[in-house]
C-alpha positions, 0 to 999 in steps of 0.5 A, a space after each residue: 179556465 175560460 179565456 175571452 178574445 176581443 172581438 164587438 165591445 158589449 156584443 160577442 167575444 171574437 173567440 172562448 177558448 175552452 178545455 183545450 178547444 178554440 170556439 171562434 164567431 161568425 166572421 165577415 169579411 173586412 172588405 165588403 166590396 170583394 167578390 166571394 173569391 176575396 171575401 173567403 180569402 179574407 175570412 181565411 186570413 182572420 181564421 188564421 191570426 185568430 188560431 195563432 192567438 190561441 196557439 194552433 192552426 188550421 190544421 186542427 179545426 173540428 168544424 166549419 159552418 159557412 153562410 153563404 147569400 148566393 149558392 150561386 156563388 157556391 163554386 167560387 167559395 168552395 174553390 177558395 176553401 179547398 186552395 186554403 185547407 188543401 186536401 189534409 185535416 179536413 174538418 166537419 163542415 156546413 154550408 147553409 144558405 142565409 141572409 147575413 148583416 148586409 147585401 153586400 157580404 157574401 159569407 159568413 164562416 164559424 169554427 172551433 179547433 183543438 188546441 
């Protein structure tokens, strides 16, 4: 069975759960004016809320894909990420430079987690 969670109508689901895996769409900050730490924290909160809806949590993350606009901000992201996850149950991760929807956006994150 596939369960889809509401996202952008006509565009994408915010999360799709299938075969015990939650697949989250790329998430951006709700406040585009924040710095890297603020935008990252906003996205981490969104991830936790979606995972909770699926009956799981960040300790069951399998992989995280991070898209950042400028590696000058990588240190701030890395610090926020380490504070959020701690040192246990770390998922596989890729971090790449990317142009995002708007120049105010500094980061976008998508991930998968076990249920």
